[in-house]
Backbone as JSON Lines, residues from 0, in Angstrom:
{"i":0,"aa":"M","n":[70.07,46.84,-62.94],"ca":[70.51,45.45,-62.97],"c":[72.03,45.41,-63.09]}
{"i":1,"aa":"Q","n":[72.66,44.5,-62.36],"ca":[74.11,44.46,-62.4],"c":[74.61,43.04,-62.18]}
{"i":2,"aa":"C","n":[75.46,42.57,-63.09],"ca":[76.08,41.25,-62.96],"c":[77.54,41.44,-62.55]}
{"i":3,"aa":"G","n":[78.22,40.35,-62.17],"ca":[79.61,40.45,-61.76],"c":[79.78,41.34,-60.53]}
{"i":4,"aa":"W","n":[78.89,41.16,-59.56],"ca":[78.84,42.02,-58.39],"c":[80.18,42.11,-57.67]}
{"i":5,"aa":"S","n":[80.81,40.98,-57.42],"ca":[82.05,40.98,-56.63],"c":[83.2,41.68,-57.34]}
{"i":6,"aa":"L","n":[83.07,41.92,-58.64],"ca":[84.14,42.56,-59.4],"c":[83.99,44.08,-59.49]}
{"i":7,"aa":"L","n":[82.86,44.59,-59.03],"ca":[82.59,46.02,-59.18],"c":[83.51,46.88,-58.32]}
{"i":8,"aa":"G","n":[83.66,46.52,-57.06],"ca":[84.49,47.31,-56.16],"c":[83.71,48.36,-55.41]}
{"i":9,"aa":"P","n":[84.31,48.92,-54.34],"ca":[83.61,49.85,-53.45],"c":[83.01,51.07,-54.12]}
{"i":10,"aa":"L","n":[83.69,51.64,-55.11],"ca":[83.18,52.85,-55.74],"c":[81.85,52.62,-56.45]}
{"i":11,"aa":"Q","n":[81.64,51.4,-56.92],"ca":[80.37,51.06,-57.56],"c":[79.35,50.59,-56.53]}
{"i":12,"aa":"W","n":[79.8,49.83,-55.52],"ca":[78.87,49.34,-54.5],"c":[78.19,50.47,-53.76]}
{"i":13,"aa":"I","n":[78.92,51.56,-53.52],"ca":[78.36,52.67,-52.74],"c":[77.13,53.26,-53.4]}
{"i":14,"aa":"R","n":[76.99,53.09,-54.7],"ca":[75.84,53.62,-55.42],"c":[74.55,52.88,-55.06]}
{"i":15,"aa":"Y","n":[74.69,51.7,-54.49],"ca":[73.51,50.9,-54.13],"c":[73.12,51.04,-52.66]}
{"i":16,"aa":"V","n":[74.01,51.64,-51.86],"ca":[73.74,51.78,-50.43],"c":[72.57,52.72,-50.2]}
{"i":17,"aa":"N","n":[71.76,52.42,-49.17],"ca":[70.56,53.19,-48.82],"c":[69.49,53.12,-49.91]}
{"i":18,"aa":"K","n":[69.52,52.05,-50.69],"ca":[68.47,51.82,-51.69],"c":[67.84,50.45,-51.44]}
{"i":19,"aa":"Q","n":[66.58,50.34,-51.8],"ca":[65.92,49.03,-51.72],"c":[66.29,48.24,-52.96]}
{"i":20,"aa":"V","n":[66.82,47.05,-52.75],"ca":[67.33,46.26,-53.88],"c":[66.72,44.86,-53.88]}
{"i":21,"aa":"K","n":[66.78,44.26,-55.06],"ca":[66.42,42.85,-55.22],"c":[67.69,42.12,-55.63]}
{"i":22,"aa":"V","n":[68.04,41.1,-54.86],"ca":[69.29,40.37,-55.09],"c":[68.98,38.93,-55.48]}
{"i":23,"aa":"K","n":[69.52,38.53,-56.62],"ca":[69.44,37.13,-57.03],"c":[70.76,36.47,-56.66]}
{"i":24,"aa":"A","n":[70.65,35.38,-55.91],"ca":[71.85,34.69,-55.43],"c":[71.63,33.19,-55.45]}
{"i":25,"aa":"G","n":[72.62,32.46,-55.94],"ca":[72.49,31.02,-56.0],"c":[71.41,30.6,-56.96]}
{"i":26,"aa":"K","n":[70.91,29.41,-56.75],"ca":[69.89,28.85,-57.64],"c":[68.51,29.19,-57.11]}
{"i":27,"aa":"D","n":[67.78,29.98,-57.89],"ca":[66.39,30.35,-57.57],"c":[66.26,31.04,-56.21]}
{"i":28,"aa":"E","n":[67.27,31.76,-55.79],"ca":[67.18,32.52,-54.54],"c":[67.03,34.0,-54.85]}
{"i":29,"aa":"E","n":[66.14,34.63,-54.12],"ca":[65.91,36.06,-54.32],"c":[65.71,36.72,-52.96]}
{"i":30,"aa":"H","n":[66.39,37.82,-52.75],"ca":[66.3,38.54,-51.48],"c":[66.0,40.01,-51.76]}
{"i":31,"aa":"R","n":[65.2,40.6,-50.87],"ca":[64.87,42.02,-51.0],"c":[65.12,42.73,-49.67]}
{"i":32,"aa":"G","n":[65.51,43.99,-49.77],"ca":[65.71,44.77,-48.57],"c":[66.48,46.05,-48.87]}
{"i":33,"aa":"W","n":[66.61,46.88,-47.84],"ca":[67.39,48.11,-47.97],"c":[68.86,47.76,-47.76]}
{"i":34,"aa":"L","n":[69.69,48.17,-48.7],"ca":[71.12,47.85,-48.61],"c":[71.78,48.8,-47.62]}
{"i":35,"aa":"L","n":[72.18,48.25,-46.47],"ca":[72.81,49.05,-45.43],"c":[74.3,49.27,-45.71]}
{"i":36,"aa":"T","n":[74.99,48.2,-46.1],"ca":[76.42,48.31,-46.39],"c":[76.87,47.09,-47.17]}
{"i":37,"aa":"V","n":[78.1,47.18,-47.68],"ca":[78.7,46.06,-48.42],"c":[80.08,45.81,-47.82]}
{"i":38,"aa":"D","n":[80.35,44.56,-47.49],"ca":[81.66,44.22,-46.94],"c":[82.73,44.4,-48.02]}
{"i":39,"aa":"P","n":[83.75,45.22,-47.78],"ca":[84.74,45.51,-48.82],"c":[85.63,44.33,-49.19]}
{"i":40,"aa":"V","n":[85.68,43.31,-48.34],"ca":[86.54,42.15,-48.62],"c":[85.78,41.05,-49.35]}
{"i":41,"aa":"S","n":[84.61,40.7,-48.81],"ca":[83.86,39.57,-49.38],"c":[82.78,40.0,-50.36]}
{"i":42,"aa":"A","n":[82.5,41.29,-50.46],"ca":[81.42,41.83,-51.31],"c":[80.04,41.4,-50.84]}
{"i":43,"aa":"S","n":[79.94,40.91,-49.6],"ca":[78.65,40.5,-49.06],"c":[77.77,41.71,-48.79]}
{"i":44,"aa":"L","n":[76.46,41.54,-49.01],"ca":[75.5,42.61,-48.82],"c":[74.78,42.45,-47.49]}
{"i":45,"aa":"V","n":[74.57,43.55,-46.81],"ca":[73.78,43.54,-45.57],"c":[72.45,44.22,-45.87]}
{"i":46,"aa":"L","n":[71.38,43.42,-45.88],"ca":[70.05,43.92,-46.21],"c":[69.22,44.09,-44.95]}
{"i":47,"aa":"V","n":[68.46,45.19,-44.91],"ca":[67.62,45.5,-43.76],"c":[66.18,45.63,-44.21]}
{"i":48,"aa":"N","n":[65.28,45.03,-43.44],"ca":[63.84,45.19,-43.67],"c":[63.2,45.65,-42.37]}
{"i":49,"aa":"F","n":[62.51,46.79,-42.41],"ca":[61.85,47.31,-41.22],"c":[60.51,46.63,-41.05]}
{"i":50,"aa":"L","n":[60.22,46.23,-39.81],"ca":[58.95,45.59,-39.51],"c":[57.85,46.65,-39.47]}
{"i":51,"aa":"D","n":[56.62,46.17,-39.58],"ca":[55.46,47.06,-39.61],"c":[55.45,47.93,-38.36]}
{"i":52,"aa":"Q","n":[55.28,49.24,-38.53],"ca":[55.24,50.15,-37.4],"c":[54.09,49.83,-36.46]}
{"i":53,"aa":"D","n":[53.03,49.19,-36.97],"ca":[51.88,48.86,-36.14],"c":[52.1,47.59,-35.34]}
{"i":54,"aa":"D","n":[53.23,46.92,-35.61],"ca":[53.55,45.71,-34.88],"c":[53.84,46.05,-33.42]}
{"i":55,"aa":"V","n":[53.75,45.04,-32.54],"ca":[53.99,45.26,-31.12],"c":[55.36,45.88,-30.89]}
{"i":56,"aa":"G","n":[56.34,45.41,-31.64],"ca":[57.69,45.95,-31.51],"c":[57.99,46.95,-32.6]}
{"i":57,"aa":"G","n":[57.03,47.81,-32.92],"ca":[57.18,48.75,-34.03],"c":[58.53,49.43,-34.05]}
{"i":58,"aa":"G","n":[59.11,49.56,-35.25],"ca":[60.4,50.19,-35.37],"c":[61.55,49.2,-35.39]}
{"i":59,"aa":"R","n":[61.27,47.93,-35.13],"ca":[62.33,46.94,-35.18],"c":[62.71,46.64,-36.63]}
{"i":60,"aa":"A","n":[63.82,45.96,-36.8],"ca":[64.3,45.66,-38.14],"c":[64.9,44.26,-38.17]}
{"i":61,"aa":"S","n":[64.78,43.61,-39.33],"ca":[65.43,42.33,-39.53],"c":[66.62,42.54,-40.45]}
{"i":62,"aa":"V","n":[67.67,41.77,-40.22],"ca":[68.91,41.92,-40.99],"c":[69.26,40.59,-41.65]}
{"i":63,"aa":"Q","n":[69.68,40.68,-42.89],"ca":[70.08,39.49,-43.64],"c":[71.38,39.78,-44.39]}
{"i":64,"aa":"V","n":[72.28,38.82,-44.36],"ca":[73.54,38.95,-45.07],"c":[73.53,38.01,-46.27]}
{"i":65,"aa":"V","n":[73.79,38.56,-47.44],"ca":[73.87,37.77,-48.66],"c":[75.34,37.7,-49.06]}
{"i":66,"aa":"M","n":[75.88,36.51,-49.11],"ca":[77.3,36.34,-49.41],"c":[77.64,36.84,-50.81]}
{"i":67,"aa":"G","n":[78.72,37.6,-50.9],"ca":[79.07,38.22,-52.16],"c":[79.35,37.24,-53.28]}
{"i":68,"aa":"H","n":[79.99,36.12,-52.98],"ca":[80.34,35.16,-54.04],"c":[79.12,34.51,-54.67]}
{"i":69,"aa":"A","n":[77.98,34.55,-53.97],"ca":[76.76,33.93,-54.48],"c":[75.89,34.88,-55.28]}
{"i":70,"aa":"V","n":[76.2,36.18,-55.23],"ca":[75.36,37.18,-55.89],"c":[75.5,37.08,-57.4]}
{"i":71,"aa":"Q","n":[74.36,36.98,-58.05],"ca":[74.34,36.92,-59.51],"c":[73.84,38.22,-60.12]}
{"i":72,"aa":"E","n":[72.96,38.9,-59.4],"ca":[72.35,40.11,-59.96],"c":[71.8,40.97,-58.85]}
{"i":73,"aa":"V","n":[71.99,42.29,-58.97],"ca":[71.45,43.25,-58.01],"c":[70.67,44.3,-58.78]}
{"i":74,"aa":"Q","n":[69.44,44.5,-58.38],"ca":[68.57,45.46,-59.05],"c":[68.0,46.45,-58.06]}
{"i":75,"aa":"V","n":[68.1,47.74,-58.37],"ca":[67.54,48.79,-57.51],"c":[66.04,48.86,-57.72]}
{"i":76,"aa":"L","n":[65.28,48.8,-56.61],"ca":[63.83,48.87,-56.67],"c":[63.31,50.25,-56.27]}
{"i":77,"aa":"Q","n":[63.99,50.88,-55.31],"ca":[63.46,52.13,-54.79],"c":[64.58,52.94,-54.12]}
{"i":78,"aa":"E","n":[64.5,54.25,-54.29],"ca":[65.42,55.15,-53.6],"c":[64.87,55.4,-52.19]}
{"i":79,"aa":"A","n":[65.74,55.57,-51.24],"ca":[65.31,55.84,-49.87],"c":[65.0,57.32,-49.7]}
{"i":80,"aa":"D","n":[63.89,57.63,-48.98],"ca":[63.62,59.02,-48.65],"c":[64.47,59.38,-47.42]}
{"i":81,"aa":"Q","n":[64.38,60.62,-46.98],"ca":[65.23,61.1,-45.89],"c":[64.97,60.32,-44.61]}
{"i":82,"aa":"E","n":[63.69,60.05,-44.31],"ca":[63.35,59.32,-43.09],"c":[63.95,57.92,-43.09]}
{"i":83,"aa":"T","n":[63.84,57.23,-44.22],"ca":[64.38,55.87,-44.31],"c":[65.9,55.88,-44.21]}
{"i":84,"aa":"T","n":[66.53,56.86,-44.85],"ca":[67.99,56.97,-44.77],"c":[68.45,57.17,-43.34]}
{"i":85,"aa":"E","n":[67.75,58.04,-42.6],"ca":[68.11,58.28,-41.2],"c":[67.91,57.04,-40.35]}
{"i":86,"aa":"R","n":[66.86,56.3,-40.63],"ca":[66.63,55.06,-39.87],"c":[67.72,54.05,-40.14]}
{"i":87,"aa":"L","n":[68.13,53.95,-41.4],"ca":[69.19,53.01,-41.75],"c":[70.5,53.39,-41.05]}
{"i":88,"aa":"Q","n":[70.78,54.68,-40.99],"ca":[72.04,55.13,-40.42],"c":[72.07,55.05,-38.91]}
{"i":89,"aa":"S","n":[70.88,55.09,-38.26],"ca":[70.86,55.14,-36.8],"c":[70.41,53.83,-36.14]}
{"i":90,"aa":"S","n":[69.76,52.95,-36.91],"ca":[69.17,51.76,-36.28],"c":[70.19,50.84,-35.64]}
{"i":91,"aa":"F","n":[71.4,50.78,-36.16],"ca":[72.36,49.81,-35.67],"c":[73.55,50.47,-34.98]}
{"i":92,"aa":"L","n":[73.4,51.75,-34.62],"ca":[74.42,52.4,-33.82],"c":[74.19,52.07,-32.36]}
{"i":93,"aa":"P","n":[75.24,51.91,-31.59],"ca":[75.04,51.72,-30.15],"c":[74.39,52.96,-29.57]}
{"i":94,"aa":"P","n":[73.61,52.81,-28.5],"ca":[72.9,53.95,-27.93],"c":[73.8,55.13,-27.62]}
{"i":95,"aa":"R","n":[75.05,54.87,-27.21],"ca":[75.97,55.94,-26.86],"c":[76.27,56.84,-28.04]}
{"i":96,"aa":"S","n":[76.15,56.3,-29.26],"ca":[76.51,57.06,-30.43],"c":[75.37,57.87,-31.0]}
{"i":97,"aa":"R","n":[74.15,57.64,-30.54],"ca":[73.02,58.34,-31.09],"c":[72.92,59.73,-30.48]}
{"i":98,"aa":"P","n":[72.67,60.76,-31.29],"ca":[72.59,62.12,-30.76],"c":[71.39,62.29,-29.85]}
{"i":99,"aa":"L","n":[71.55,63.11,-28.82],"ca":[70.47,63.38,-27.87],"c":[69.86,64.74,-28.18]}
{"i":100,"aa":"A","n":[68.58,64.86,-27.92],"ca":[67.89,66.13,-28.1],"c":[68.37,67.11,-27.04]}
{"i":101,"aa":"P","n":[68.27,68.42,-27.3],"ca":[68.73,69.42,-26.32],"c":[68.14,69.23,-24.94]}
{"i":102,"aa":"E","n":[66.84,68.91,-24.85],"ca":[66.23,68.73,-23.53],"c":[66.78,67.49,-22.83]}
{"i":103,"aa":"Q","n":[67.15,66.46,-23.61],"ca":[67.75,65.28,-23.02],"c":[69.14,65.57,-22.48]}
{"i":104,"aa":"L","n":[69.91,66.38,-23.23],"ca":[71.23,66.77,-22.76],"c":[71.14,67.6,-21.49]}
{"i":105,"aa":"H","n":[70.16,68.51,-21.45],"ca":[69.98,69.34,-20.26],"c":[69.63,68.47,-19.06]}
{"i":106,"aa":"Q","n":[68.74,67.51,-19.27],"ca":[68.35,66.63,-18.17],"c":[69.52,65.78,-17.7]}
{"i":107,"aa":"R","n":[70.31,65.3,-18.66],"ca":[71.46,64.49,-18.32],"c":[72.5,65.31,-17.55]}
{"i":108,"aa":"R","n":[72.76,66.55,-18.0],"ca":[73.73,67.41,-17.32],"c":[73.29,67.71,-15.9]}
{"i":109,"aa":"A","n":[71.99,68.01,-15.74],"ca":[71.47,68.31,-14.41],"c":[71.56,67.07,-13.51]}
{"i":110,"aa":"G","n":[71.3,65.89,-14.09],"ca":[71.36,64.67,-13.3],"c":[72.76,64.36,-12.81]}
{"i":111,"aa":"V","n":[73.75,64.55,-13.7],"ca":[75.14,64.3,-13.32],"c":[75.58,65.3,-12.25]}
{"i":112,"aa":"R","n":[75.18,66.56,-12.41],"ca":[75.55,67.57,-11.41],"c":[74.94,67.21,-10.06]}
{"i":113,"aa":"R","n":[73.67,66.82,-10.04],"ca":[73.03,66.45,-8.78],"c":[73.75,65.28,-8.12]}
{"i":114,"aa":"W","n":[74.12,64.3,-8.95],"ca":[74.77,63.1,-8.42],"c":[76.13,63.45,-7.81]}
{"i":115,"aa":"L","n":[76.88,64.32,-8.47],"ca":[78.17,64.72,-7.92],"c":[78.0,65.51,-6.62]}
{"i":116,"aa":"E","n":[77.0,66.4,-6.61],"ca":[76.76,67.18,-5.4],"c":[76.32,66.3,-4.25]}
{"i":117,"aa":"Q","n":[75.49,65.29,-4.53],"ca":[75.06,64.36,-3.49],"c":[76.25,63.62,-2.88]}
{"i":118,"aa":"N","n":[77.27,63.43,-3.7],"ca":[78.46,62.75,-3.22],"c":[79.56,63.74,-2.8]}
{"i":119,"aa":"R","n":[79.13,64.97,-2.5],"ca":[80.0,66.01,-1.94],"c":[81.16,66.39,-2.85]}
{"i":120,"aa":"V","n":[80.9,66.39,-4.14],"ca":[81.91,66.8,-5.11],"c":[81.59,68.23,-5.57]}
{"i":121,"aa":"P","n":[82.51,69.17,-5.42],"ca":[82.25,70.54,-5.87],"c":[82.17,70.61,-7.38]}
{"i":122,"aa":"V","n":[81.04,71.06,-7.89],"ca":[80.83,71.09,-9.33],"c":[79.99,72.31,-9.69]}
{"i":123,"aa":"Q","n":[80.24,72.89,-10.85],"ca":[79.44,74.01,-11.34],"c":[79.31,73.9,-12.85]}
{"i":124,"aa":"E","n":[78.28,74.57,-13.38],"ca":[78.04,74.56,-14.81],"c":[78.73,75.75,-15.46]}
{"i":125,"aa":"D","n":[79.33,75.5,-16.59],"ca":[79.96,76.56,-17.39],"c":[79.44,76.39,-18.81]}
{"i":126,"aa":"G","n":[78.32,77.04,-19.1],"ca":[77.68,76.83,-20.4],"c":[77.14,75.4,-20.45]}
{"i":127,"aa":"E","n":[77.61,74.63,-21.41],"ca":[77.16,73.24,-21.56],"c":[78.13,72.26,-20.92]}
{"i":128,"aa":"E","n":[79.16,72.77,-20.24],"ca":[80.14,71.9,-19.59],"c":[79.94,71.91,-18.08]}
{"i":129,"aa":"L","n":[80.42,70.86,-17.43],"ca":[80.47,70.8,-15.98],"c":[81.93,70.91,-15.56]}
{"i":130,"aa":"L","n":[82.21,71.78,-14.6],"ca":[83.56,71.95,-14.09],"c":[83.63,71.39,-12.67]}
{"i":131,"aa":"V","n":[84.57,70.5,-12.45],"ca":[84.73,69.87,-11.14],"c":[85.97,70.46,-10.48]}
{"i":132,"aa":"A","n":[85.75,71.38,-9.54],"ca":[86.82,71.99,-8.73],"c":[87.97,72.54,-9.57]}
{"i":133,"aa":"G","n":[87.7,72.96,-10.77],"ca":[88.75,73.51,-11.62],"c":[89.77,72.51,-12.09]}
{"i":134,"aa":"A","n":[89.54,71.23,-11.79],"ca":[90.54,70.21,-12.14],"c":[90.06,69.26,-13.22]}
{"i":135,"aa":"L","n":[88.76,69.31,-13.55],"ca":[88.21,68.34,-14.5],"c":[87.0,68.94,-15.19]}
{"i":136,"aa":"T","n":[86.81,68.65,-16.46],"ca":[85.64,69.09,-17.2],"c":[84.87,67.88,-17.71]}
{"i":137,"aa":"I","n":[83.56,68.03,-17.77],"ca":[82.69,66.99,-18.31],"c":[81.86,67.62,-19.43]}
{"i":138,"aa":"T","n":[82.0,67.11,-20.63],"ca":[81.27,67.65,-21.78],"c":[80.12,66.72,-22.15]}
{"i":139,"aa":"A","n":[79.22,67.22,-23.0],"ca":[78.07,66.43,-23.44],"c":[78.55,65.18,-24.18]}
{"i":140,"aa":"P","n":[77.86,64.06,-24.0],"ca":[76.62,63.85,-23.26],"c":[76.83,63.42,-21.8]}
{"i":141,"aa":"Y","n":[77.96,63.78,-21.19],"ca":[78.16,63.69,-19.75],"c":[78.27,62.26,-19.21]}
{"i":142,"aa":"G","n":[78.94,61.42,-19.99],"ca":[79.23,60.07,-19.52],"c":[80.65,60.0,-18.98]}
{"i":143,"aa":"P","n":[81.05,58.85,-18.44],"ca":[82.41,58.7,-17.9],"c":[83.49,59.01,-18.93]}
{"i":144,"aa":"E","n":[83.24,58.63,-20.18],"ca":[84.23,58.86,-21.22],"c":[84.28,60.31,-21.68]}
{"i":145,"aa":"D","n":[83.38,61.15,-21.19],"ca":[83.35,62.56,-21.55],"c":[84.08,63.43,-20.53]}
{"i":146,"aa":"C","n":[84.72,62.79,-19.55],"ca":[85.51,63.51,-18.55],"c":[86.9,63.79,-19.11]}
{"i":147,"aa":"C","n":[87.44,64.96,-18.77],"ca":[88.75,65.34,-19.26],"c":[89.53,66.02,-18.14]}
{"i":148,"aa":"S","n":[90.71,65.5,-17.84],"ca":[91.56,66.09,-16.83],"c":[92.99,65.67,-17.06]}
{"i":149,"aa":"S","n":[93.93,66.55,-16.71],"ca":[95.35,66.19,-16.82],"c":[95.82,65.39,-15.62]}
{"i":150,"aa":"N","n":[94.95,65.26,-14.61],"ca":[95.3,64.49,-13.42],"c":[94.59,63.14,-13.46]}
{"i":151,"aa":"Q","n":[95.36,62.09,-13.64],"ca":[94.77,60.77,-13.84],"c":[94.05,60.26,-12.6]}
{"i":152,"aa":"I","n":[94.51,60.62,-11.42],"ca":[93.88,60.14,-10.19],"c":[92.48,60.69,-10.06]}
{"i":153,"aa":"I","n":[92.35,62.01,-10.22],"ca":[91.03,62.63,-10.16],"c":[90.14,62.11,-11.28]}
{"i":154,"aa":"L","n":[90.71,61.98,-12.46],"ca":[89.95,61.49,-13.61],"c":[89.34,60.12,-13.32]}
{"i":155,"aa":"D","n":[90.15,59.2,-12.81],"ca":[89.67,57.85,-12.53],"c":[88.56,57.86,-11.48]}
{"i":156,"aa":"R","n":[88.75,58.68,-10.42],"ca":[87.75,58.71,-9.35],"c":[86.42,59.26,-9.83]}
{"i":157,"aa":"V","n":[86.44,60.36,-10.58],"ca":[85.19,60.96,-11.05],"c":[84.51,60.04,-12.07]}
{"i":158,"aa":"Q","n":[85.29,59.41,-12.93],"ca":[84.7,58.49,-13.91],"c":[84.0,57.33,-13.21]}
{"i":159,"aa":"R","n":[84.62,56.78,-12.18],"ca":[84.0,55.67,-11.44],"c":[82.73,56.14,-10.74]}
{"i":160,"aa":"L","n":[82.74,57.36,-10.25],"ca":[81.56,57.9,-9.59],"c":[80.4,58.06,-10.57]}
{"i":161,"aa":"I","n":[80.7,58.58,-11.77],"ca":[79.64,58.74,-12.77],"c":[79.11,57.38,-13.22]}
{"i":162,"aa":"Q","n":[80.0,56.39,-13.33],"ca":[79.57,55.05,-13.71],"c":[78.59,54.46,-12.71]}
{"i":163,"aa":"S","n":[78.71,54.85,-11.46],"ca":[77.85,54.3,-10.42],"c":[76.54,55.06,-10.27]}
{"i":164,"aa":"Q","n":[76.36,56.11,-11.09],"ca":[75.14,56.92,-11.0],"c":[73.92,56.09,-11.38]}
{"i":165,"aa":"P","n":[72.82,56.21,-10.63],"ca":[71.58,55.52,-11.01],"c":[71.15,55.93,-12.41]}
{"i":166,"aa":"A","n":[70.52,55.03,-13.11],"ca":[70.15,55.27,-14.51],"c":[69.23,56.47,-14.66]}
{"i":167,"aa":"E","n":[68.26,56.6,-13.76],"ca":[67.31,57.71,-13.84],"c":[67.16,58.34,-12.45]}
{"i":168,"aa":"P","n":[68.08,59.19,-12.06],"ca":[67.98,59.84,-10.76],"c":[66.74,60.71,-10.7]}
{"i":169,"aa":"P","n":[66.02,60.73,-9.59],"ca":[64.81,61.56,-9.48],"c":[65.14,63.03,-9.56]}
{"i":170,"aa":"I","n":[64.27,63.8,-10.24],"ca":[64.48,65.23,-10.39],"c":[64.2,65.94,-9.07]}
{"i":171,"aa":"H","n":[63.14,65.53,-8.35],"ca":[62.82,66.1,-7.06],"c":[62.68,64.95,-6.08]}
{"i":172,"aa":"S","n":[63.42,65.0,-5.02],"ca":[63.37,63.91,-4.06],"c":[63.63,64.46,-2.67]}
{"i":173,"aa":"T","n":[62.84,63.97,-1.69],"ca":[63.04,64.37,-0.3],"c":[63.87,63.35,0.45]}
{"i":174,"aa":"A","n":[64.26,62.29,-0.24],"ca":[65.07,61.26,0.39],"c":[66.47,61.79,0.63]}
{"i":175,"aa":"P","n":[67.15,61.3,1.67],"ca":[68.52,61.76,1.93],"c":[69.44,61.37,0.79]}
{"i":176,"aa":"P","n":[70.49,62.15,0.51],"ca":[71.41,61.84,-0.58],"c":[72.01,60.46,-0.41]}
{"i":177,"aa":"N","n":[72.25,59.82,-1.57],"ca":[72.87,58.51,-1.57],"c":[74.37,58.67,-1.66]}
{"i":178,"aa":"H","n":[75.1,58.33,-0.59],"ca":[76.54,58.48,-0.57],"c":[77.24,57.15,-0.77]}
{"i":179,"aa":"S","n":[76.5,56.14,-1.23],"ca":[77.1,54.82,-1.33],"c":[78.23,54.76,-2.34]}
{"i":180,"aa":"A","n":[78.21,55.69,-3.33],"ca":[79.25,55.65,-4.35],"c":[80.41,56.58,-4.04]}
{"i":181,"aa":"A","n":[80.31,57.33,-2.92],"ca":[81.38,58.25,-2.59],"c":[82.61,57.49,-2.12]}
{"i":182,"aa":"L","n":[83.74,58.2,-2.1],"ca":[84.97,57.59,-1.66],"c":[84.93,57.35,-0.16]}
{"i":183,"aa":"P","n":[85.78,56.49,0.38],"ca":[85.81,56.24,1.82],"c":[86.01,57.54,2.59]}
{"i":184,"aa":"A","n":[85.5,57.56,3.85],"ca":[85.51,58.78,4.64],"c":[86.91,59.3,4.89]}
{"i":185,"aa":"D","n":[87.91,58.43,4.93],"ca":[89.25,58.89,5.22],"c":[89.9,59.58,4.02]}
{"i":186,"aa":"Q","n":[89.26,59.52,2.86],"ca":[89.79,60.23,1.69],"c":[88.64,60.66,0.78]}
{"i":187,"aa":"P","n":[87.8,61.62,1.26],"ca":[86.68,62.09,0.43],"c":[87.21,62.69,-0.86]}
{"i":188,"aa":"I","n":[86.37,62.67,-1.87],"ca":[86.83,63.06,-3.19],"c":[87.2,64.53,-3.26]}
{"i":189,"aa":"Q","n":[86.49,65.4,-2.49],"ca":[86.86,66.81,-2.55],"c":[88.25,67.05,-1.97]}
{"i":190,"aa":"R","n":[88.66,66.28,-0.95],"ca":[90.0,66.42,-0.42],"c":[91.03,65.93,-1.44]}
{"i":191,"aa":"L","n":[90.66,64.87,-2.14],"ca":[91.54,64.34,-3.18],"c":[91.75,65.38,-4.28]}
{"i":192,"aa":"I","n":[90.67,66.03,-4.68],"ca":[90.75,67.04,-5.73],"c":[91.62,68.21,-5.28]}
{"i":193,"aa":"Q","n":[91.4,68.67,-4.05],"ca":[92.16,69.81,-3.56],"c":[93.64,69.51,-3.48]}
{"i":194,"aa":"S","n":[93.99,68.27,-3.16],"ca":[95.39,67.92,-3.0],"c":[96.06,67.53,-4.3]}
{"i":195,"aa":"H","n":[95.27,67.43,-5.38],"ca":[95.84,67.0,-6.66],"c":[95.49,67.96,-7.79]}
{"i":196,"aa":"T","n":[95.19,69.18,-7.48],"ca":[94.87,70.11,-8.56],"c":[96.05,70.33,-9.47]}
{"i":197,"aa":"A","n":[97.27,70.14,-8.96],"ca":[98.46,70.18,-9.8],"c":[98.88,68.75,-10.05]}
{"i":198,"aa":"P","n":[98.88,68.27,-11.3],"ca":[99.18,66.87,-11.59],"c":[100.6,66.52,-11.23]}
{"i":199,"aa":"P","n":[100.83,65.3,-10.69],"ca":[102.19,64.83,-10.4],"c":[103.03,64.85,-11.66]}
{"i":200,"aa":"A","n":[104.35,64.97,-11.47],"ca":[105.27,65.1,-12.6],"c":[105.18,63.93,-13.54]}
{"i":201,"aa":"D","n":[105.04,62.72,-13.0],"ca":[105.04,61.55,-13.88],"c":[103.7,61.31,-14.52]}
{"i":202,"aa":"Q","n":[102.68,62.16,-14.2],"ca":[101.36,61.98,-14.79],"c":[100.89,63.22,-15.54]}
{"i":203,"aa":"S","n":[101.73,64.24,-15.62],"ca":[101.29,65.51,-16.19],"c":[100.94,65.4,-17.66]}
{"i":204,"aa":"E","n":[101.48,64.4,-18.33],"ca":[101.21,64.26,-19.76],"c":[100.04,63.35,-20.04]}
{"i":205,"aa":"R","n":[99.46,62.73,-18.97],"ca":[98.37,61.79,-19.19],"c":[97.06,62.53,-19.17]}
{"i":206,"aa":"S","n":[96.22,62.19,-20.12],"ca":[94.92,62.85,-20.21],"c":[94.0,61.99,-21.03]}
{"i":207,"aa":"S","n":[92.69,62.07,-20.71],"ca":[91.72,61.34,-21.52],"c":[91.08,62.24,-22.55]}
{"i":208,"aa":"C","n":[91.58,63.47,-22.69],"ca":[90.99,64.38,-23.68],"c":[91.25,63.82,-25.06]}
{"i":209,"aa":"D","n":[90.23,63.88,-25.86],"ca":[90.38,63.44,-27.25],"c":[90.95,64.56,-28.07]}
C-alpha cells in the first residue's frame, strides 16, 4: 500500500512495474491491472489487462491510463511470472522491434535474396549478411533500414527495391520473375552499382550504418 504516489519519484515507481496492482483514484474509483509503465512527468499509471486466451482475439490486451494526480493508493496484488513479464514487454512494441526466430530470419534472408536476384541485382550470402556487389551489406532482419553502404545512390536504390518487395514472396514458383520494381532499362541497378562502387567525393562520408 502506498499513499502520496506522485511524490514518490521514478526510483520508487519502478518497484511497481510488471506487477499486478490495485489503484484507488478519485472518489470510490478502483482500477486493477498489470503496471506497464509510469509517466515520469505526470506520475500517470499505464495498466494492462490481458483478455482471455480462449477469446476469439486471444492474446489481445486492454490498456487504461490512470492520471497520477488522482491516485490515492497503489497496492501490489501479484508479482509477474516470466511469461507475463515478456508479454508486457513485447505486446506494445512495433512489429519491427520484435525479435524473429532463427527460421524466420533465414526465410526472410532467402526471400530478400530471391527478390534482388529477380530484379537482376548481384547478391550473395556471407554468413548471416547479404552482400550486394561488394558495395552494400544487408544485415538481419533484412529490411530497408538494415542496408549499409558508403554510397548514397546505391543505398537509396536498393532500399527502395526492398521496400517494393511483396510481403510473402513464394518459396517455389514457376512464374516469370517480377521486374516491375527494377530500375528503368536505360539504367539497370547492376550497371549503377558497377559505376558507383567508389563513392563520389561529396558523398564519401554519408552512410546509413548505425
